[in-house]
ZAMARGU-4260 file (C-alpha; in steps of 0.2 Angstrom, whole numbers, plus 5000, padded with zeros to 4 digits):
<rodrens>
0) 5098/4869/5135 | 5113/4880/5137 | 5118/4890/5153 | 5116/4907/5143 | 5098/4902/5138
5) 5094/4897/5156 | 5101/4914/5162 | 5090/4923/5149 | 5074/4914/5155 | 5078/4917/5173
10) 5081/4936/5169 | 5064/4936/5160 | 5055/4928/5174 | 5062/4940/5187 | 5058/4955/5177
15) 5040/4948/5174 | 5037/4944/5192 | 5043/4962/5197 | 5031/4970/5185 | 5017/4959/5190
20) 5019/4962/5209 | 5022/4980/5209 | 5012/4988/5194 | 4999/4975/5187 | 4981/4973/5194
25) 4972/4956/5193 | 4960/4961/5178 | 4975/4968/5168 | 4985/4952/5172 | 4972/4941/5166
30) 4971/4951/5150 | 4990/4951/5148 | 4991/4932/5150 | 4977/4929/5138 | 4985/4940/5125
35) 5002/4932/5127 | 4994/4915/5124 | 4985/4921/5108 | 5001/4930/5102 | 5011/4914/5103
40) 4998/4904/5095 | 4996/4916/5080 | 5015/4917/5078 | 5013/4898/5073 | 5001/4903/5059
45) 5011/4917/5052 | 5008/4921/5033 | 5022/4927/5022 | 5016/4943/5012 | 5020/4946/4994
50) 5033/4958/5000 | 5042/4944/5009 | 5038/4950/5027 | 5032/4937/5039 | 5015/4943/5046
55) 5007/4937/5062 | 4990/4941/5069 | 4999/4944/5086 | 5003/4962/5081 | 4985/4966/5085
60) 4987/4964/5104 | 5002/4975/5111 | 4993/4991/5106 | 4977/4985/5115 | 4986/4981/5131
65) 4995/4998/5131 | 4979/5008/5128 | 4970/4998/5141 | 4984/4997/5155 | 4999/5007/5150
70) 5018/5005/5148 | 5021/4993/5162 | 5008/4981/5155 | 5015/4981/5137 | 5032/4978/5143
75) 5026/4963/5154 | 5017/4957/5138 | 5033/4957/5128 | 5042/4948/5142 | 5029/4934/5144
80) 5029/4932/5125 | 5048/4930/5125 | 5047/4918/5140 | 5035/4907/5131 | 5044/4908/5114
85) 5061/4903/5123 | 5053/4886/5125 | 5055/4883/5107 | 5071/4879/5098 | 5076/4896/5092
90) 5094/4903/5094 | 5097/4915/5109 | 5103/4928/5097 | 5087/4928/5087 | 5076/4928/5103
95) 5086/4943/5110 | 5083/4952/5094 | 5065/4949/5094 | 5063/4954/5112 | 5072/4971/5107
100) 5061/4974/5092 | 5045/4971/5101 | 5050/4981/5116 | 5055/4996/5105 | 5039/4995/5094
105) 5028/4994/5109 | 5036/5009/5118 | 5036/5019/5102 | 5018/5016/5100 | 5014/5021/5118
110) 5025/5037/5117 | 5017/5043/5100 | 4999/5039/5106 | 5001/5050/5121 | 5010/5063/5111
115) 4995/5064/5099 | 4983/5066/5113 | 4978/5048/5117 | 4974/5043/5135 | 4977/5026/5144
120) 4962/5017/5150 | 4950/5026/5139 | 4946/5026/5120 | 4931/5033/5110 | 4927/5037/5092
125) 4936/5053/5094 | 4952/5043/5097 | 4950/5032/5081 | 4960/5043/5069 | 4975/5045/5082
130) 4974/5026/5085 | 4975/5022/5066 | 4989/5034/5063 | 5000/5027/5077 | 4995/5009/5073
135) 5002/5013/5055 | 5019/5018/5062 | 5019/5003/5074 | 5017/4992/5059 | 5031/5001/5050
140) 5043/4998/5064 | 5038/4980/5066 | 5040/4977/5047 | 5056/4987/5044 | 5065/4979/5059
145) 5060/4962/5053 | 5066/4965/5035 | 5082/4973/5041 | 5087/4959/5052 | 5079/4943/5045
150) 5079/4946/5026 | 5094/4939/5018 | 5106/4950/5008 | 5103/4966/5018 | 5122/4971/5017
155) 5125/4989/5011 | 5106/4994/5011 | 5100/5010/5018 | 5086/5011/5030 | 5075/5019/5016
160) 5077/5003/5006 | 5065/4994/5018 | 5051/5006/5017 | 5043/4998/5001 | 5039/4983/5011
165) 5024/4991/5017 | 5018/4995/5000 | 5008/4979/4998 | 5002/4978/5016 | 4987/4990/5015
170) 4975/4976/5018 | 4985/4970/5033 | 4985/4988/5040 | 4966/4990/5039 | 4962/4973/5045
175) 4973/4973/5060 | 4969/4991/5064 | 4950/4989/5064 | 4952/4973/5075 | 4964/4982/5087
180) 4952/4996/5089 | 4937/4985/5092 | 4946/4974/5104 | 4952/4989/5114 | 4934/4996/5115
185) 4928/4979/5121 | 4942/4977/5134 | 4940/4995/5141 | 4921/4997/5140 | 4913/4979/5140
190) 4925/4969/5150 | 4935/4953/5149 | 4922/4941/5143 | 4917/4952/5128 | 4936/4954/5124
195) 4939/4936/5124 | 4924/4933/5112 | 4929/4946/5099 | 4947/4939/5101 | 4941/4921/5097
200) 4933/4928/5081 | 4950/4936/5076 | 4959/4920/5080 | 4947/4910/5068 | 4949/4923/5054
205) 4968/4923/5056 | 4970/4904/5056 | 4958/4903/5041 | 4969/4916/5032 | 4984/4905/5036
210) 4976/4889/5029 | 4971/4898/5013 | 4988/4905/5010 | 4996/4888/5014 | 4984/4879/5001
215) 4988/4892/4988 | 5007/4891/4990 | 5005/4872/4989 | 4996/4873/4973 | 5008/4886/4966
220) 5023/4875/4970 | 5015/4860/4963 | 5011/4869/4947 | 5030/4875/4946 | 5037/4858/4949
225) 5025/4850/4936 | 5031/4863/4923 | 5049/4859/4928 | 5046/4841/4924 | 5038/4845/4908
230) 5053/4854/4902 | 5064/4841/4908 | 5054/4828/4898 | 5056/4838/4882 | 5075/4840/4885
235) 5077/4822/4888 | 5067/4817/4872 | 5076/4830/4861 | 5094/4835/4857 | 5094/4850/4870
240) 5105/4851/4885 | 5097/4840/4899 | 5093/4849/4915 | 5098/4867/4908 | 5080/4874/4909
245) 5078/4868/4927 | 5095/4875/4932 | 5091/4892/4924 | 5074/4892/4933 | 5082/4890/4950
250) 5095/4903/4947 | 5083/4915/4940 | 5072/4913/4955 | 5086/4916/4967 | 5091/4932/4958
255) 5073/4938/4958 | 5071/4934/4977 | 5087/4944/4981 | 5079/4959/4972 | 5064/4957/4983
260) 5052/4956/4969 | 5034/4951/4973 | 5030/4932/4974 | 5019/4933/4959 | 5033/4941/4949
265) 5045/4928/4955 | 5034/4914/4949 | 5032/4922/4932 | 5051/4924/4930 | 5053/4906/4936
270) 5040/4899/4923 | 5048/4910/4909 | 5065/4903/4914 | 5059/4885/4913 | 5051/4888/4896
275) 5065/4900/4888 | 5072/4886/4877 | 5056/4876/4873 | 5055/4883/4855 | 5071/4873/4851
280) 5060/4858/4848 | 5056/4867/4831 | 5075/4867/4827 | 5075/4848/4830 | 5062/4847/4817
285) 5072/4857/4805 | 5088/4848/4809 | 5096/4864/4813 | 5100/4861/4832 | 5118/4855/4829
290) 5135/4857/4837 | 5149/4866/4827 | 5149/4880/4815 | 5133/4886/4807 | 5129/4896/4791
295) 5122/4913/4792 | 5105/4907/4787 | 5106/4893/4800 | 5110/4906/4813 | 5096/4917/4808
300) 5083/4903/4809 | 5091/4897/4825 | 5088/4914/4833 | 5070/4912/4829 | 5068/4899/4843
305) 5063/4913/4854 | 5048/4916/4843 | 5043/4898/4845 | 5047/4898/4864 | 5036/4913/4866
310) 5021/4904/4857 | 5023/4888/4867 | 5025/4898/4884 | 5009/4908/4880 | 4999/4892/4876
315) 5006/4883/4892 | 5005/4896/4905 | 4991/4908/4897 | 5002/4922/4903 | 5007/4937/4892
320) 5020/4942/4905 | 5029/4925/4904 | 5028/4925/4885 | 5036/4942/4885 | 5050/4937/4896
325) 5054/4922/4886 | 5053/4932/4870 | 5066/4945/4876 | 5078/4934/4886 | 5091/4935/4872
330) 5091/4954/4871 | 5108/4962/4876 | 5111/4977/4887 | 5121/4985/4873 | 5107/4983/4860
335) 5115/4969/4850 | 5103/4955/4855 | 5088/4947/4846 | 5074/4947/4841 | 5071/4966/4842
340) 5088/4973/4847 | 5081/4981/4863 | 5093/4991/4874 | 5096/4994/4892 | 5080/4995/4902
345) 5070/4994/4887 | 5072/4975/4890 | 5059/4969/4904 | 5067/4966/4921 | 5062/4947/4920
350) 5070/4944/4904 | 5086/4952/4910 | 5086/4941/4925 | 5083/4926/4914 | 5098/4931/4903
355) 5109/4932/4918 | 5104/4915/4925 | 5106/4908/4907 | 5124/4914/4906 | 5128/4908/4924
360) 5122/4890/4920 | 5132/4891/4903 | 5148/4896/4913 | 5146/4881/4925 | 5143/4869/4910
365) 5159/4875/4901 | 5174/4865/4907 | 5186/4878/4899 | 5181/4892/4910 | 5193/4893/4924
370) 5187/4909/4933 | 5168/4911/4931 | 5167/4927/4941 | 5179/4936/4930 | 5170/4930/4914
375) 5154/4935/4922 | 5159/4952/4926 | 5165/4955/4908 | 5147/4953/4902 | 5141/4968/4912
380) 5136/4983/4900 | 5138/4971/4885 | 5126/4956/4887 | 5119/4958/4904 | 5112/4972/4916
385) 5127/4978/4926 | 5116/4980/4942 | 5111/4961/4941 | 5130/4957/4938 | 5135/4967/4953
390) 5121/4959/4964 | 5127/4942/4959 | 5146/4946/4962 | 5143/4956/4978 | 5134/4941/4987
395) 5146/4928/4980 | 5131/4919/4971 | 5142/4910/4959 | 5150/4899/4972 | 5134/4896/4981
400) 5125/4892/4965 | 5138/4880/4959 | 5136/4870/4975 | 5117/4870/4973 | 5118/4864/4955
405) 5132/4852/4957 | 5120/4837/4959 | 5111/4842/4943 | 5127/4844/4933 | 5133/4826/4938
410) 5116/4819/4934 | 5115/4828/4917 | 5132/4820/4912 | 5125/4803/4915 | 5119/4794/4899
415) 5100/4792/4898 | 5091/4781/4886 | 5075/4789/4879 | 5062/4777/4886 | 5048/4782/4898
420) 5052/4769/4911 | 5069/4776/4915 | 5062/4794/4914 | 5049/4790/4927 | 5063/4783/4938
425) 5072/4800/4936 | 5057/4810/4941 | 5056/4801/4957 | 5074/4805/4960 | 5072/4824/4958
430) 5071/4832/4975 | 5060/4846/4969 | 5047/4834/4962 | 5042/4825/4978 | 5025/4834/4978
435) 5022/4832/4959 | 5004/4829/4954 | 5007/4820/4938 | 4993/4807/4937 | 4999/4797/4922
440) 5013/4797/4909 | 5009/4787/4894 | 5013/4788/4875 | 5005/4785/4859 | 5013/4776/4844
445) 4997/4770/4836 | 4991/4763/4853 | 4989/4770/4870 | 5003/4763/4881 | 5010/4765/4899
450) 5028/4767/4903 | 5031/4748/4903 | 5024/4746/4885 | 5007/4739/4890 | 4991/4745/4883
455) 4981/4757/4894 | 4964/4764/4895 | 4963/4783/4899 | 4949/4795/4902 | 4941/4801/4885
460) 4953/4790/4876 | 4946/4795/4859 | 4949/4813/4862 | 4967/4809/4869 | 4971/4799/4853
465) 4965/4814/4842 | 4976/4826/4852 | 4991/4814/4851 | 4989/4812/4832 | 4988/4831/4830
470) 5004/4834/4841 | 5013/4821/4830 | 5007/4828/4813 | 5010/4846/4818 | 5026/4843/4828
475) 5020/4854/4842 | 5014/4853/4860 | 4995/4851/4861 | 4986/4855/4877 | 4968/4853/4883
480) 4958/4848/4898 | 4952/4830/4901 | 4937/4825/4912 | 4937/4808/4920 | 4918/4804/4920
485) 4920/4791/4934 | 4929/4801/4947 | 4924/4818/4940 | 4942/4824/4941 | 4950/4836/4929
490) 4967/4834/4921 | 4978/4846/4911 | 4984/4835/4896 | 5000/4839/4887 | 5004/4830/4871
495) 5023/4832/4868 | 5029/4825/4850 | 5044/4814/4850 | 5047/4809/4832 | 5034/4796/4827
500) 5026/4795/4844 | 5018/4807/4857 | 5022/4808/4875 | 5006/4811/4885 | 5007/4819/4903
505) 4991/4821/4914 | 4992/4833/4928 | 4978/4832/4941 | 4972/4850/4943 | 4955/4846/4952
510) 4961/4854/4968 | 4967/4869/4959 | 4951/4871/4949 | 4941/4870/4965 | 4952/4883/4974
515) 4950/4894/4959 | 4931/4892/4959 | 4930/4897/4977 | 4941/4912/4974 | 4930/4916/4959
520) 4915/4915/4970 | 4922/4926/4984 | 4928/4939/4971 | 4911/4939/4962 | 4902/4941/4979
525) 4913/4957/4983 | 4911/4964/4966 | 4893/4961/4966 | 4890/4971/4982 | 4902/4985/4977
530) 4893/4987/4959 | 4876/4986/4967 | 4880/4999/4979 | 4889/5011/4967 | 4875/5009/4954
535) 4861/5011/4968 | 4854/4994/4964 | 4852/4996/4945 | 4866/4984/4940 | 4865/4966/4948
540) 4880/4954/4946 | 4873/4937/4947 | 4874/4919/4941 | 4864/4908/4929 | 4853/4900/4943
545) 4847/4917/4949 | 4844/4923/4931 | 4833/4908/4928 | 4823/4912/4944 | 4819/4929/4936
550) 4812/4920/4920 | 4798/4909/4926 | 4786/4914/4913 | 4786/4907/4895 | 4796/4915/4882
555) 4786/4929/4873 | 4797/4932/4859 | 4814/4925/4853 | 4827/4929/4840 | 4844/4921/4836
560) 4859/4933/4835 | 4871/4926/4822 | 4875/4940/4810 | 4871/4958/4807 | 4855/4955/4798
565) 4848/4949/4815 | 4850/4966/4823 | 4836/4975/4814 | 4825/4959/4817 | 4828/4960/4835
570) 4824/4979/4835 | 4808/4975/4825 | 4802/4963/4838 | 4804/4975/4853 | 4796/4989/4843
575) 4781/4978/4839 | 4779/4973/4857 | 4781/4991/4863 | 4766/4995/4852 | 4756/4981/4858
580) 4759/4986/4876 | 4756/5004/4873 | 4773/5009/4879 | 4776/5028/4877 | 4788/5033/4863
585) 4802/5039/4874 | 4803/5023/4883 | 4801/5013/4867 | 4816/5022/4860 | 4826/5019/4875
590) 4822/5000/4874 | 4827/5000/4855 | 4843/5008/4859 | 4848/4996/4873 | 4843/4981/4862
595) 4854/4987/4848 | 4869/4990/4860 | 4868/4972/4868 | 4864/4963/4852 | 4878/4972/4843
600) 4890/4967/4857 | 4886/4949/4854 | 4893/4950/4836 | 4908/4959/4842 | 4914/4947/4855
605) 4905/4930/4851 | 4900/4919/4837 | 4883/4915/4842 | 4869/4922/4853 | 4850/4923/4856
610) 4838/4937/4862 | 4823/4931/4872 | 4808/4942/4878 | 4798/4939/4894 | 4783/4948/4902
615) 4779/4945/4920 | 4765/4955/4927 | 4772/4973/4925 | 4790/4968/4921 | 4797/4967/4904
620) 4813/4958/4903 | 4824/4957/4887 | 4838/4943/4889 | 4853/4942/4877 | 4865/4928/4879
625) 4881/4924/4870 | 4894/4911/4869 | 4909/4922/4870 | 4924/4921/4882 | 4915/4932/4895
630) 4922/4947/4904 | 4937/4944/4915 | 4934/4947/4934 | 4949/4960/4934 | 4941/4970/4920
635) 4923/4969/4927 | 4923/4985/4938 | 4931/4995/4924 | 4920/4988/4911 | 4903/4991/4919
640) 4907/5007/4929 | 4919/5018/4918 | 4911/5027/4905 | 4918/5023/4888 | 4930/5010/4894
645) 4931/4996/4882 | 4940/4979/4881 | 4939/4964/4871 | 4923/4958/4880 | 4916/4973/4887
650) 4902/4984/4880 | 4912/5000/4880 | 4900/5015/4881 | 4886/5003/4881 | 4885/4998/4900
655) 4885/5016/4905 | 4872/5020/4892 | 4860/5005/4896 | 4861/5009/4915 | 4854/5026/4912
660) 4840/5020/4900 | 4833/5005/4909 | 4827/5002/4927 | 4838/4986/4931 | 4852/4977/4922
665) 4856/4959/4927 | 4874/4953/4922 | 4880/4935/4922 | 4897/4932/4914 | 4910/4918/4914
670) 4921/4908/4902 | 4906/4900/4894 | 4898/4917/4889 | 4889/4932/4895 | 4870/4934/4899
675) 4862/4952/4901 | 4844/4955/4906 | 4836/4972/4904 | 4822/4974/4915 | 4809/4988/4913
680) 4795/4992/4925 | 4779/4994/4915 | 4767/4998/4930 | 4769/5017/4928 | 4766/5015/4910
685) 4750/5005/4912 | 4743/5018/4925 | 4748/5032/4913 | 4739/5023/4898 | 4724/5021/4909
690) 4723/5039/4914 | 4725/5044/4896 | 4711/5033/4890 | 4700/5040/4904 | 4705/5058/4899
695) 4701/5054/4881 | 4684/5046/4885 | 4680/5061/4896 | 4684/5073/4882 | 4673/5063/4870
700) 4658/5063/4882 | 4660/5082/4885 | 4660/5085/4867 | 4643/5076/4865
</rodrens>
């Protein structure tokens, strides 16, 4: 440890001791020490937000300490945190910066809180608005200082550049503010034990959030590296430039990161960059991917590779955004690109970034280029977005990227024989693929074989062989999911054609599917509560298991829904049943209208369905089930709550209409289809019918 750092620790110790002896009582000292330990602990479980700010749950505690004990206490807390943090291997410069940021933020919070009428040592419900406003500015200060001094490439940026970092932190603000307020109330009004208990709950939630974020990032990186290996494999087995897609992907990701784009957007750009030339496989088939001069017809057909690339990108990633970036990556800023001659900012930003990354890699690969920066600058306003060119030149990205990609260039110049055994070895040598989740790499040439040429047994072999043959015959990538019946693991299978054989790549996606299922359950739970509350209990979002629990009685009526002729049949069934049950005309009309809506929706958005009718005591339930794609979770609130909203799988005006006409509507939707149950309470109907009968009988008796 250097003398300067020892002096820094000594000064912190002296300042902390002075404050503790002269200004801090025993109760406040215990609260400050406890908060210090919690802050340092939570700093180790920081989560990087989509806007690249590193968030720690420790930001909750300084406002609490100030409101409870005042300025001296929050300064002592800052000193103790800095003292504990100094034990870790951080540079003295960064520690001094962090100490300054935290001190300024804590003092700014205090002055503003008092200025707006807040009191030290007291907090009530009347102070909540003031507290939330001041907490918002406190988070602004913490976030912007972090961005200004810890985010790379901040040169020549005005202070206003950093305000957008708060845009995606609304949840963080609400979460931390509510807990800060609650903890302050506990500490001031209930004492230390209650404060520690609520803090423990907050610590648990923060660490859980860190773990989920870590798991998601691991899965995301694993998918990207898997995709990287797929493109490398295709390049290795074709006549394309080996390693080009990987290089373009890395460069595009760096440019997108420098533009401070959200993480999801950076991932989309990275995926699109990896797949931007995958359509050139079709050129191999047409024998048009060649060196030297090409005819006009060959040039026109060659330019169509972006169409094939877009198609493959959509099939592989299931993302329209990725497919769009791939399609437009050869458009030019001056409007002379292809396929649609878009101009300027008409070209999506992701496509412009990939175009720049593509040209950067081409410059590195051309041995005749002596001055890469000069050539790159010439492309501004012609081929490339001038703002991206300026960004790359201002931060000297070309020289940095050339060092990063030098290993790839040397590896790509080596001769490779197109056999799987050597390819497997090359995969192990790629630094970015250390965490790759490829389960098997095999090939099919009439028989299933491993990389050593020995016969191999794979899960669902017959299905795999069928897909392998299809990829060879159609000369395109075939993708599907394969289930291992022994281990119950799920694999994402890619069949990549290579002349007379098919390369088979199995990605183990079991963990990813499990994570997605958990996320799906959590989102459905939230949506269910919100929709139930908004519709006042009339619309219940549920699952198949719960729907089956509603349908304990035998099926009363049943009708398949396969074509338009079945719609009037289903109406007739409900009409006859309504007459049997003496249902009033108005209610009967409502049930017929609702039945028409949901059965018609089956024919619109699915190929097959069924209507079933149940009667349990005084409850009439009409179930309609289809085998369509279901309603996307992101579309669900709009589909069921916005009048007239319509998407591929929603009912449009139907949901709002049905909700008005029936007592309860149960909805279960997923990738395997949608089930809707209309529930009508007949208790009032029966009592009404009985009263009418008695009235009629009375009238007849009186007439006699």
